[in-house]
Backbone atoms as SQL, in Angstrom:
CREATE TABLE atoms (id INTEGER PRIMARY KEY, chain TEXT, resi INTEGER, resn TEXT, atom TEXT, x REAL, y REAL, z REAL);
INSERT INTO atoms VALUES
  (1, 'A', 1, 'MET', 'N', -19.137, -0.552, -20.159),
  (2, 'A', 1, 'MET', 'CA', -18.667, 0.741, -20.554),
  (3, 'A', 1, 'MET', 'C', -17.777, 1.306, -19.441),
  (4, 'A', 2, 'ARG', 'N', -16.637, 1.853, -19.831),
  (5, 'A', 2, 'ARG', 'CA', -15.681, 2.376, -18.872),
  (6, 'A', 2, 'ARG', 'C', -16.095, 3.766, -18.382),
  (7, 'A', 3, 'GLU', 'N', -16.015, 3.954, -17.080),
  (8, 'A', 3, 'GLU', 'CA', -16.366, 5.250, -16.519),
  (9, 'A', 3, 'GLU', 'C', -15.164, 6.179, -16.641),
  (10, 'A', 4, 'MET', 'N', -15.392, 7.370, -17.105),
  (11, 'A', 4, 'MET', 'CA', -14.307, 8.333, -17.282),
  (12, 'A', 4, 'MET', 'C', -14.197, 9.221, -16.046),
  (13, 'A', 5, 'GLY', 'N', -12.977, 9.487, -15.630),
  (14, 'A', 5, 'GLY', 'CA', -12.743, 10.386, -14.511),
  (15, 'A', 5, 'GLY', 'C', -12.594, 11.815, -15.003),
  (16, 'A', 6, 'ASN', 'N', -12.414, 12.723, -14.083),
  (17, 'A', 6, 'ASN', 'CA', -12.241, 14.106, -14.491),
  (18, 'A', 6, 'ASN', 'C', -10.754, 14.414, -14.721),
  (19, 'A', 7, 'TRP', 'N', -10.497, 15.605, -15.232),
  (20, 'A', 7, 'TRP', 'CA', -9.134, 16.014, -15.589),
  (21, 'A', 7, 'TRP', 'C', -8.216, 16.001, -14.364),
  (22, 'A', 8, 'ARG', 'N', -8.694, 16.472, -13.244),
  (23, 'A', 8, 'ARG', 'CA', -7.889, 16.512, -12.019),
  (24, 'A', 8, 'ARG', 'C', -7.441, 15.102, -11.605),
  (25, 'A', 9, 'GLU', 'N', -8.367, 14.157, -11.640),
  (26, 'A', 9, 'GLU', 'CA', -8.017, 12.773, -11.285),
  (27, 'A', 9, 'GLU', 'C', -6.984, 12.207, -12.254),
  (28, 'A', 10, 'TYR', 'N', -7.146, 12.512, -13.530),
  (29, 'A', 10, 'TYR', 'CA', -6.180, 12.061, -14.537),
  (30, 'A', 10, 'TYR', 'C', -4.794, 12.625, -14.249),
  (31, 'A', 11, 'GLN', 'N', -4.737, 13.928, -13.960),
  (32, 'A', 11, 'GLN', 'CA', -3.449, 14.574, -13.690),
  (33, 'A', 11, 'GLN', 'C', -2.785, 13.997, -12.434),
  (34, 'A', 12, 'ILE', 'N', -3.576, 13.733, -11.412),
  (35, 'A', 12, 'ILE', 'CA', -3.020, 13.152, -10.184),
  (36, 'A', 12, 'ILE', 'C', -2.410, 11.783, -10.481),
  (37, 'A', 13, 'ARG', 'N', -3.130, 10.960, -11.230),
  (38, 'A', 13, 'ARG', 'CA', -2.589, 9.640, -11.605),
  (39, 'A', 13, 'ARG', 'C', -1.320, 9.779, -12.441),
  (40, 'A', 14, 'ARG', 'N', -1.339, 10.729, -13.367),
  (41, 'A', 14, 'ARG', 'CA', -0.186, 10.929, -14.243),
  (42, 'A', 14, 'ARG', 'C', 1.042, 11.343, -13.431),
  (43, 'A', 15, 'LEU', 'N', 0.877, 12.302, -12.538),
  (44, 'A', 15, 'LEU', 'CA', 2.000, 12.758, -11.717),
  (45, 'A', 15, 'LEU', 'C', 2.451, 11.679, -10.733),
  (46, 'A', 16, 'ALA', 'N', 1.520, 10.876, -10.246),
  (47, 'A', 16, 'ALA', 'CA', 1.872, 9.795, -9.320),
  (48, 'A', 16, 'ALA', 'C', 2.754, 8.757, -9.998),
  (49, 'A', 17, 'ASN', 'N', 2.587, 8.591, -11.302),
  (50, 'A', 17, 'ASN', 'CA', 3.349, 7.590, -12.054),
  (51, 'A', 17, 'ASN', 'C', 4.576, 8.154, -12.750),
  (52, 'A', 18, 'ASP', 'N', 4.842, 9.428, -12.603),
  (53, 'A', 18, 'ASP', 'CA', 5.977, 10.070, -13.273),
  (54, 'A', 18, 'ASP', 'C', 6.644, 11.024, -12.289),
  (55, 'A', 19, 'GLN', 'N', 7.572, 10.514, -11.488),
  (56, 'A', 19, 'GLN', 'CA', 8.206, 11.335, -10.459),
  (57, 'A', 19, 'GLN', 'C', 8.940, 12.538, -11.037),
  (58, 'A', 20, 'GLU', 'N', 9.632, 12.348, -12.132),
  (59, 'A', 20, 'GLU', 'CA', 10.345, 13.467, -12.752),
  (60, 'A', 20, 'GLU', 'C', 9.343, 14.517, -13.239),
  (61, 'A', 21, 'GLY', 'N', 8.255, 14.062, -13.838),
  (62, 'A', 21, 'GLY', 'CA', 7.207, 14.981, -14.272),
  (63, 'A', 21, 'GLY', 'C', 6.572, 15.702, -13.098),
  (64, 'A', 22, 'ALA', 'N', 6.421, 15.004, -11.968),
  (65, 'A', 22, 'ALA', 'CA', 5.838, 15.622, -10.773),
  (66, 'A', 22, 'ALA', 'C', 6.756, 16.724, -10.242),
  (67, 'A', 23, 'ILE', 'N', 8.055, 16.471, -10.222),
  (68, 'A', 23, 'ILE', 'CA', 9.016, 17.490, -9.771),
  (69, 'A', 23, 'ILE', 'C', 8.998, 18.672, -10.730),
  (70, 'A', 24, 'ASP', 'N', 8.946, 18.393, -12.042),
  (71, 'A', 24, 'ASP', 'CA', 8.868, 19.479, -13.033),
  (72, 'A', 24, 'ASP', 'C', 7.601, 20.310, -12.825),
  (73, 'A', 25, 'TYR', 'N', 6.495, 19.645, -12.550),
  (74, 'A', 25, 'TYR', 'CA', 5.218, 20.330, -12.310),
  (75, 'A', 25, 'TYR', 'C', 5.335, 21.240, -11.086),
  (76, 'A', 26, 'LEU', 'N', 5.914, 20.722, -10.015),
  (77, 'A', 26, 'LEU', 'CA', 6.075, 21.507, -8.797),
  (78, 'A', 26, 'LEU', 'C', 6.995, 22.698, -9.050),
  (79, 'A', 27, 'GLN', 'N', 8.076, 22.484, -9.815),
  (80, 'A', 27, 'GLN', 'CA', 8.985, 23.589, -10.130),
  (81, 'A', 27, 'GLN', 'C', 8.274, 24.656, -10.958),
  (82, 'A', 28, 'LEU', 'N', 7.461, 24.234, -11.910),
  (83, 'A', 28, 'LEU', 'CA', 6.726, 25.193, -12.737),
  (84, 'A', 28, 'LEU', 'C', 5.785, 26.033, -11.885),
  (85, 'A', 29, 'THR', 'N', 5.080, 25.399, -10.957),
  (86, 'A', 29, 'THR', 'CA', 4.154, 26.165, -10.123),
  (87, 'A', 29, 'THR', 'C', 4.923, 27.117, -9.199),
  (88, 'A', 30, 'LEU', 'N', 6.096, 26.701, -8.735),
  (89, 'A', 30, 'LEU', 'CA', 6.922, 27.582, -7.913),
  (90, 'A', 30, 'LEU', 'C', 7.434, 28.750, -8.746),
  (91, 'A', 31, 'ASP', 'N', 7.883, 28.477, -9.969),
  (92, 'A', 31, 'ASP', 'CA', 8.348, 29.545, -10.862),
  (93, 'A', 31, 'ASP', 'C', 7.233, 30.565, -11.111),
  (94, 'A', 32, 'GLU', 'N', 6.027, 30.073, -11.346),
  (95, 'A', 32, 'GLU', 'CA', 4.900, 30.975, -11.580),
  (96, 'A', 32, 'GLU', 'C', 4.624, 31.820, -10.342),
  (97, 'A', 33, 'TYR', 'N', 4.690, 31.194, -9.177),
  (98, 'A', 33, 'TYR', 'CA', 4.466, 31.938, -7.933),
  (99, 'A', 33, 'TYR', 'C', 5.531, 33.022, -7.765),
  (100, 'A', 34, 'GLN', 'N', 6.792, 32.673, -8.047),
  (101, 'A', 34, 'GLN', 'CA', 7.858, 33.652, -7.888),
  (102, 'A', 34, 'GLN', 'C', 7.739, 34.782, -8.912),
  (103, 'A', 35, 'ALA', 'N', 7.122, 34.506, -10.044),
  (104, 'A', 35, 'ALA', 'CA', 6.941, 35.533, -11.069),
  (105, 'A', 35, 'ALA', 'C', 5.749, 36.434, -10.780),
  (106, 'A', 36, 'ASP', 'N', 4.632, 35.833, -10.331),
  (107, 'A', 36, 'ASP', 'CA', 3.422, 36.650, -10.189),
  (108, 'A', 36, 'ASP', 'C', 2.942, 36.834, -8.747),
  (109, 'A', 37, 'GLY', 'N', 3.526, 36.108, -7.805),
  (110, 'A', 37, 'GLY', 'CA', 3.169, 36.287, -6.399),
  (111, 'A', 37, 'GLY', 'C', 1.786, 35.801, -6.016),
  (112, 'A', 38, 'ASP', 'N', 1.179, 34.960, -6.851),
  (113, 'A', 38, 'ASP', 'CA', -0.174, 34.465, -6.574),
  (114, 'A', 38, 'ASP', 'C', -0.096, 33.281, -5.607),
  (115, 'A', 39, 'LEU', 'N', -0.028, 33.595, -4.316),
  (116, 'A', 39, 'LEU', 'CA', 0.134, 32.567, -3.293),
  (117, 'A', 39, 'LEU', 'C', -1.043, 31.599, -3.216),
  (118, 'A', 40, 'PRO', 'N', -2.298, 32.058, -3.275),
  (119, 'A', 40, 'PRO', 'CA', -3.406, 31.093, -3.233),
  (120, 'A', 40, 'PRO', 'C', -3.323, 30.061, -4.364),
  (121, 'A', 41, 'PHE', 'N', -2.950, 30.501, -5.559),
  (122, 'A', 41, 'PHE', 'CA', -2.813, 29.566, -6.674),
  (123, 'A', 41, 'PHE', 'C', -1.683, 28.572, -6.395),
  (124, 'A', 42, 'PHE', 'N', -0.549, 29.065, -5.896),
  (125, 'A', 42, 'PHE', 'CA', 0.578, 28.177, -5.599),
  (126, 'A', 42, 'PHE', 'C', 0.188, 27.132, -4.558),
  (127, 'A', 43, 'LEU', 'N', -0.485, 27.562, -3.499),
  (128, 'A', 43, 'LEU', 'CA', -0.881, 26.616, -2.451),
  (129, 'A', 43, 'LEU', 'C', -1.875, 25.587, -2.981),
  (130, 'A', 44, 'LYS', 'N', -2.775, 26.012, -3.865),
  (131, 'A', 44, 'LYS', 'CA', -3.719, 25.079, -4.480),
  (132, 'A', 44, 'LYS', 'C', -2.967, 24.032, -5.296),
  (133, 'A', 45, 'GLU', 'N', -1.982, 24.477, -6.060),
  (134, 'A', 45, 'GLU', 'CA', -1.200, 23.541, -6.880),
  (135, 'A', 45, 'GLU', 'C', -0.301, 22.665, -6.013),
  (136, 'A', 46, 'LEU', 'N', 0.190, 23.193, -4.901),
  (137, 'A', 46, 'LEU', 'CA', 0.990, 22.389, -3.983),
  (138, 'A', 46, 'LEU', 'C', 0.139, 21.277, -3.378),
  (139, 'A', 47, 'ARG', 'N', -1.102, 21.596, -3.020),
  (140, 'A', 47, 'ARG', 'CA', -2.015, 20.559, -2.512),
  (141, 'A', 47, 'ARG', 'C', -2.262, 19.492, -3.580),
  (142, 'A', 48, 'PHE', 'N', -2.404, 19.933, -4.819),
  (143, 'A', 48, 'PHE', 'CA', -2.592, 19.021, -5.952),
  (144, 'A', 48, 'PHE', 'C', -1.381, 18.078, -6.069),
  (145, 'A', 49, 'PHE', 'N', -0.172, 18.638, -5.974),
  (146, 'A', 49, 'PHE', 'CA', 1.062, 17.842, -6.018),
  (147, 'A', 49, 'PHE', 'C', 1.082, 16.833, -4.869),
  (148, 'A', 50, 'ILE', 'N', 0.729, 17.284, -3.673),
  (149, 'A', 50, 'ILE', 'CA', 0.718, 16.397, -2.502),
  (150, 'A', 50, 'ILE', 'C', -0.261, 15.250, -2.716),
  (151, 'A', 51, 'GLU', 'N', -1.420, 15.540, -3.294),
  (152, 'A', 51, 'GLU', 'CA', -2.383, 14.473, -3.598),
  (153, 'A', 51, 'GLU', 'C', -1.762, 13.446, -4.542),
  (154, 'A', 52, 'SER', 'N', -0.989, 13.903, -5.509),
  (155, 'A', 52, 'SER', 'CA', -0.385, 12.974, -6.471),
  (156, 'A', 52, 'SER', 'C', 0.695, 12.106, -5.827),
  (157, 'A', 53, 'GLN', 'N', 1.189, 12.526, -4.676),
  (158, 'A', 53, 'GLN', 'CA', 2.239, 11.779, -3.987),
  (159, 'A', 53, 'GLN', 'C', 1.691, 10.941, -2.842),
  (160, 'A', 54, 'GLY', 'N', 0.381, 10.744, -2.825),
  (161, 'A', 54, 'GLY', 'CA', -0.238, 9.893, -1.817),
  (162, 'A', 54, 'GLY', 'C', -1.125, 10.627, -0.840),
  (163, 'A', 55, 'GLY', 'N', -1.112, 11.942, -0.893),
  (164, 'A', 55, 'GLY', 'CA', -1.971, 12.732, -0.030),
  (165, 'A', 55, 'GLY', 'C', -1.292, 13.160, 1.260),
  (166, 'A', 56, 'VAL', 'N', -2.005, 13.946, 2.021),
  (167, 'A', 56, 'VAL', 'CA', -1.482, 14.514, 3.264),
  (168, 'A', 56, 'VAL', 'C', -1.090, 13.419, 4.252),
  (169, 'A', 57, 'VAL', 'N', -1.929, 12.422, 4.412),
  (170, 'A', 57, 'VAL', 'CA', -1.641, 11.357, 5.386),
  (171, 'A', 57, 'VAL', 'C', -0.348, 10.635, 5.029),
  (172, 'A', 58, 'GLU', 'N', -0.175, 10.284, 3.758),
  (173, 'A', 58, 'GLU', 'CA', 1.048, 9.594, 3.321),
  (174, 'A', 58, 'GLU', 'C', 2.271, 10.481, 3.507),
  (175, 'A', 59, 'LEU', 'N', 2.168, 11.741, 3.140),
  (176, 'A', 59, 'LEU', 'CA', 3.293, 12.662, 3.298),
  (177, 'A', 59, 'LEU', 'C', 3.664, 12.814, 4.770),
  (178, 'A', 60, 'CYS', 'N', 2.669, 12.872, 5.626),
  (179, 'A', 60, 'CYS', 'CA', 2.931, 12.987, 7.062),
  (180, 'A', 60, 'CYS', 'C', 3.629, 11.740, 7.593),
  (181, 'A', 61, 'LYS', 'N', 3.238, 10.573, 7.093),
  (182, 'A', 61, 'LYS', 'CA', 3.925, 9.338, 7.495),
  (183, 'A', 61, 'LYS', 'C', 5.388, 9.388, 7.093),
  (184, 'A', 62, 'ARG', 'N', 5.660, 9.875, 5.878),
  (185, 'A', 62, 'ARG', 'CA', 7.035, 9.916, 5.364),
  (186, 'A', 62, 'ARG', 'C', 7.890, 10.962, 6.058),
  (187, 'A', 63, 'THR', 'N', 7.262, 12.029, 6.565),
  (188, 'A', 63, 'THR', 'CA', 8.029, 13.100, 7.207),
  (189, 'A', 63, 'THR', 'C', 7.991, 13.056, 8.723),
  (190, 'A', 64, 'GLY', 'N', 7.060, 12.275, 9.284),
  (191, 'A', 64, 'GLY', 'CA', 6.892, 12.258, 10.731),
  (192, 'A', 64, 'GLY', 'C', 6.133, 13.474, 11.240),
  (193, 'A', 65, 'MET', 'N', 5.564, 14.240, 10.314),
  (194, 'A', 65, 'MET', 'CA', 4.812, 15.437, 10.669),
  (195, 'A', 65, 'MET', 'C', 3.375, 15.065, 11.019),
  (196, 'A', 66, 'ASP', 'N', 2.800, 15.813, 11.921),
  (197, 'A', 66, 'ASP', 'CA', 1.405, 15.627, 12.302),
  (198, 'A', 66, 'ASP', 'C', 0.514, 16.129, 11.165),
  (199, 'A', 67, 'THR', 'N', -0.566, 15.399, 10.849),
  (200, 'A', 67, 'THR', 'CA', -1.445, 15.804, 9.747),
  (201, 'A', 67, 'THR', 'C', -2.065, 17.173, 9.993),
  (202, 'A', 68, 'GLU', 'N', -2.375, 17.482, 11.221),
  (203, 'A', 68, 'GLU', 'CA', -2.965, 18.787, 11.533),
  (204, 'A', 68, 'GLU', 'C', -1.968, 19.910, 11.240),
  (205, 'A', 69, 'THR', 'N', -0.702, 19.682, 11.536),
  (206, 'A', 69, 'THR', 'CA', 0.334, 20.684, 11.275),
  (207, 'A', 69, 'THR', 'C', 0.439, 20.971, 9.788),
  (208, 'A', 70, 'LEU', 'N', 0.460, 19.922, 8.987),
  (209, 'A', 70, 'LEU', 'CA', 0.556, 20.112, 7.539),
  (210, 'A', 70, 'LEU', 'C', -0.703, 20.771, 6.988),
  (211, 'A', 71, 'SER', 'N', -1.840, 20.347, 7.442),
  (212, 'A', 71, 'SER', 'CA', -3.093, 20.960, 6.990),
  (213, 'A', 71, 'SER', 'C', -3.147, 22.431, 7.371),
  (214, 'A', 72, 'ASP', 'N', -2.681, 22.758, 8.569),
  (215, 'A', 72, 'ASP', 'CA', -2.666, 24.155, 9.014),
  (216, 'A', 72, 'ASP', 'C', -1.762, 25.013, 8.140),
  (217, 'A', 73, 'MET', 'N', -0.711, 24.417, 7.607),
  (218, 'A', 73, 'MET', 'CA', 0.206, 25.168, 6.761),
  (219, 'A', 73, 'MET', 'C', -0.524, 25.804, 5.580),
  (220, 'A', 74, 'PHE', 'N', -1.542, 25.121, 5.082),
  (221, 'A', 74, 'PHE', 'CA', -2.258, 25.623, 3.921),
  (222, 'A', 74, 'PHE', 'C', -3.337, 26.639, 4.280),
  (223, 'A', 75, 'SER', 'N', -3.732, 26.675, 5.546),
  (224, 'A', 75, 'SER', 'CA', -4.814, 27.573, 5.920),
  (225, 'A', 75, 'SER', 'C', -4.382, 28.649, 6.922),
  (226, 'A', 76, 'ASN', 'N', -3.220, 28.485, 7.514),
  (227, 'A', 76, 'ASN', 'CA', -2.738, 29.418, 8.519),
  (228, 'A', 76, 'ASN', 'C', -2.121, 30.636, 7.837),
  (229, 'A', 77, 'GLU', 'N', -2.644, 31.807, 8.130),
  (230, 'A', 77, 'GLU', 'CA', -2.160, 33.030, 7.491),
  (231, 'A', 77, 'GLU', 'C', -0.694, 33.300, 7.828),
  (232, 'A', 78, 'ASP', 'N', -0.255, 32.978, 9.053),
  (233, 'A', 78, 'ASP', 'CA', 1.141, 33.205, 9.431),
  (234, 'A', 78, 'ASP', 'C', 2.080, 32.353, 8.580),
  (235, 'A', 79, 'ALA', 'N', 1.710, 31.104, 8.356),
  (236, 'A', 79, 'ALA', 'CA', 2.551, 30.212, 7.564),
  (237, 'A', 79, 'ALA', 'C', 2.633, 30.684, 6.120),
  (238, 'A', 80, 'THR', 'N', 1.513, 31.087, 5.552),
  (239, 'A', 80, 'THR', 'CA', 1.533, 31.549, 4.168),
  (240, 'A', 80, 'THR', 'C', 2.260, 32.884, 4.059),
  (241, 'A', 81, 'GLN', 'N', 2.143, 33.717, 5.084),
  (242, 'A', 81, 'GLN', 'CA', 2.865, 34.993, 5.086),
  (243, 'A', 81, 'GLN', 'C', 4.369, 34.745, 5.141),
  (244, 'A', 82, 'LEU', 'N', 4.803, 33.716, 5.858),
  (245, 'A', 82, 'LEU', 'CA', 6.218, 33.370, 5.907),
  (246, 'A', 82, 'LEU', 'C', 6.737, 33.009, 4.511),
  (247, 'A', 83, 'LEU', 'N', 5.960, 32.236, 3.767),
  (248, 'A', 83, 'LEU', 'CA', 6.357, 31.881, 2.405),
  (249, 'A', 83, 'LEU', 'C', 6.448, 33.121, 1.531),
  (250, 'A', 84, 'ASP', 'N', 5.485, 34.018, 1.651),
  (251, 'A', 84, 'ASP', 'CA', 5.523, 35.270, 0.895),
  (252, 'A', 84, 'ASP', 'C', 6.750, 36.104, 1.266),
  (253, 'A', 85, 'THR', 'N', 7.057, 36.187, 2.549),
  (254, 'A', 85, 'THR', 'CA', 8.214, 36.950, 3.016),
  (255, 'A', 85, 'THR', 'C', 9.507, 36.340, 2.486),
  (256, 'A', 86, 'PHE', 'N', 9.608, 35.038, 2.541),
  (257, 'A', 86, 'PHE', 'CA', 10.800, 34.347, 2.033),
  (258, 'A', 86, 'PHE', 'C', 10.963, 34.591, 0.533),
  (259, 'A', 87, 'SER', 'N', 9.876, 34.531, -0.195),
  (260, 'A', 87, 'SER', 'CA', 9.910, 34.789, -1.635),
  (261, 'A', 87, 'SER', 'C', 10.353, 36.223, -1.919),
  (262, 'A', 88, 'SER', 'N', 9.843, 37.168, -1.157),
  (263, 'A', 88, 'SER', 'CA', 10.244, 38.578, -1.336),
  (264, 'A', 88, 'SER', 'C', 11.732, 38.756, -1.059),
  (265, 'A', 89, 'LEU', 'N', 12.218, 38.087, -0.030),
  (266, 'A', 89, 'LEU', 'CA', 13.641, 38.146, 0.296),
  (267, 'A', 89, 'LEU', 'C', 14.491, 37.600, -0.846),
  (268, 'A', 90, 'LEU', 'N', 14.112, 36.445, -1.372),
  (269, 'A', 90, 'LEU', 'CA', 14.854, 35.876, -2.495),
  (270, 'A', 90, 'LEU', 'C', 14.822, 36.791, -3.707),
  (271, 'A', 91, 'ASN', 'N', 13.670, 37.376, -3.994),
  (272, 'A', 91, 'ASN', 'CA', 13.557, 38.291, -5.130),
  (273, 'A', 91, 'ASN', 'C', 14.475, 39.495, -4.948),
  (274, 'A', 92, 'ALA', 'N', 14.510, 40.048, -3.743),
  (275, 'A', 92, 'ALA', 'CA', 15.366, 41.203, -3.474),
  (276, 'A', 92, 'ALA', 'C', 16.846, 40.856, -3.653),
  (277, 'A', 93, 'LEU', 'N', 17.195, 39.621, -3.344),
  (278, 'A', 93, 'LEU', 'CA', 18.585, 39.167, -3.495),
  (279, 'A', 93, 'LEU', 'C', 18.872, 38.654, -4.904),
  (280, 'A', 94, 'LYS', 'N', 17.847, 38.721, -5.769),
  (281, 'A', 94, 'LYS', 'CA', 17.941, 38.249, -7.156),
  (282, 'A', 94, 'LYS', 'C', 18.302, 36.766, -7.225),
  (283, 'A', 95, 'HIS', 'N', 17.665, 35.992, -6.333),
  (284, 'A', 95, 'HIS', 'CA', 17.806, 34.540, -6.321),
  (285, 'A', 95, 'HIS', 'C', 16.416, 33.929, -6.397),
  (286, 'A', 96, 'ARG', 'N', 16.388, 32.654, -6.701),
  (287, 'A', 96, 'ARG', 'CA', 15.114, 31.969, -6.718),
  (288, 'A', 96, 'ARG', 'C', 15.291, 30.581, -6.130),
  (289, 'A', 97, 'LEU', 'N', 14.212, 30.043, -5.649),
  (290, 'A', 97, 'LEU', 'CA', 14.181, 28.705, -5.089),
  (291, 'A', 97, 'LEU', 'C', 14.031, 27.714, -6.232),
  (292, 'A', 98, 'VAL', 'N', 14.765, 26.617, -6.180),
  (293, 'A', 98, 'VAL', 'CA', 14.701, 25.591, -7.218),
  (294, 'A', 98, 'VAL', 'C', 14.375, 24.260, -6.555),
  (295, 'A', 99, 'ILE', 'N', 13.465, 23.516, -7.169),
  (296, 'A', 99, 'ILE', 'CA', 13.087, 22.209, -6.654),
  (297, 'A', 99, 'ILE', 'C', 13.671, 21.141, -7.549),
  (298, 'A', 100, 'GLU', 'N', 14.352, 20.198, -6.952),
  (299, 'A', 100, 'GLU', 'CA', 14.905, 19.062, -7.682),
  (300, 'A', 100, 'GLU', 'C', 14.619, 17.808, -6.893),
  (301, 'A', 101, 'GLY', 'N', 14.459, 16.721, -7.594),
  (302, 'A', 101, 'GLY', 'CA', 14.304, 15.442, -6.928),
  (303, 'A', 101, 'GLY', 'C', 15.608, 15.064, -6.240),
  (304, 'A', 102, 'ALA', 'N', 15.506, 14.318, -5.167),
  (305, 'A', 102, 'ALA', 'CA', 16.700, 13.891, -4.426),
  (306, 'A', 102, 'ALA', 'C', 17.577, 12.985, -5.273),
  (307, 'A', 103, 'HIS', 'N', 17.006, 12.411, -6.316),
  (308, 'A', 103, 'HIS', 'CA', 17.742, 11.502, -7.174),
  (309, 'A', 103, 'HIS', 'C', 18.461, 12.217, -8.317),
  (310, 'A', 104, 'ALA', 'N', 18.421, 13.560, -8.348),
  (311, 'A', 104, 'ALA', 'CA', 19.062, 14.317, -9.422),
  (312, 'A', 104, 'ALA', 'C', 20.553, 14.001, -9.429),
  (313, 'A', 105, 'LYS', 'N', 21.085, 13.711, -10.610),
  (314, 'A', 105, 'LYS', 'CA', 22.497, 13.328, -10.730),
  (315, 'A', 105, 'LYS', 'C', 23.429, 14.502, -10.496),
  (316, 'A', 106, 'HIS', 'N', 23.066, 15.655, -11.008),
  (317, 'A', 106, 'HIS', 'CA', 23.902, 16.837, -10.881),
  (318, 'A', 106, 'HIS', 'C', 23.066, 17.979, -10.336),
  (319, 'A', 107, 'PRO', 'N', 23.087, 18.155, -9.031),
  (320, 'A', 107, 'PRO', 'CA', 22.284, 19.240, -8.467),
  (321, 'A', 107, 'PRO', 'C', 22.686, 20.572, -9.092),
  (322, 'A', 108, 'SER', 'N', 21.698, 21.373, -9.400),
  (323, 'A', 108, 'SER', 'CA', 21.957, 22.689, -9.976),
  (324, 'A', 108, 'SER', 'C', 22.445, 23.624, -8.892),
  (325, 'A', 109, 'PRO', 'N', 23.392, 24.497, -9.246),
  (326, 'A', 109, 'PRO', 'CA', 23.779, 25.518, -8.274),
  (327, 'A', 109, 'PRO', 'C', 22.636, 26.490, -8.103),
  (328, 'A', 110, 'VAL', 'N', 22.687, 27.276, -7.033),
  (329, 'A', 110, 'VAL', 'CA', 21.677, 28.287, -6.830),
  (330, 'A', 110, 'VAL', 'C', 21.735, 29.221, -8.025),
  (331, 'A', 111, 'LYS', 'N', 20.588, 29.481, -8.621),
  (332, 'A', 111, 'LYS', 'CA', 20.548, 30.299, -9.832),
  (333, 'A', 111, 'LYS', 'C', 20.173, 31.727, -9.494),
  (334, 'A', 112, 'GLN', 'N', 20.879, 32.656, -10.116),
  (335, 'A', 112, 'GLN', 'CA', 20.530, 34.054, -9.945),
  (336, 'A', 112, 'GLN', 'C', 19.506, 34.422, -10.988),
  (337, 'A', 113, 'MET', 'N', 18.572, 35.259, -10.586),
  (338, 'A', 113, 'MET', 'CA', 17.577, 35.757, -11.525),
  (339, 'A', 113, 'MET', 'C', 18.211, 36.884, -12.333),
  (340, 'A', 114, 'PRO', 'N', 17.852, 36.995, -13.620),
  (341, 'A', 114, 'PRO', 'CA', 18.382, 38.102, -14.409),
  (342, 'A', 114, 'PRO', 'C', 17.896, 39.434, -13.862),
  (343, 'A', 115, 'ASN', 'N', 18.699, 40.457, -14.045),
  (344, 'A', 115, 'ASN', 'CA', 18.323, 41.808, -13.562),
  (345, 'A', 115, 'ASN', 'C', 17.171, 42.361, -14.321);
């Protein structure tokens, strides 16, 4: 009999096998954060995305970043406050951050938010 995993494990496997879907997922969570300002939820979903891409250790290998530095980013109030401040700045300028895969054929121009 096959053992069934939980929904989170399924989603991680799904995103790990679908890079375009993973980028879309990350963009959706960023859009939600920019709309509602729920930083804890965004950081939780960002950690979920990182897990789907091999986890913190793998990401640190690919970026040359220290694992402690990346882990601190999720728990350090100064780092999270910087993200909130940057988001507020973009909102005031009526712009938003857009995430695209590096393999995107036609990068989107910076998009203005409607008034």
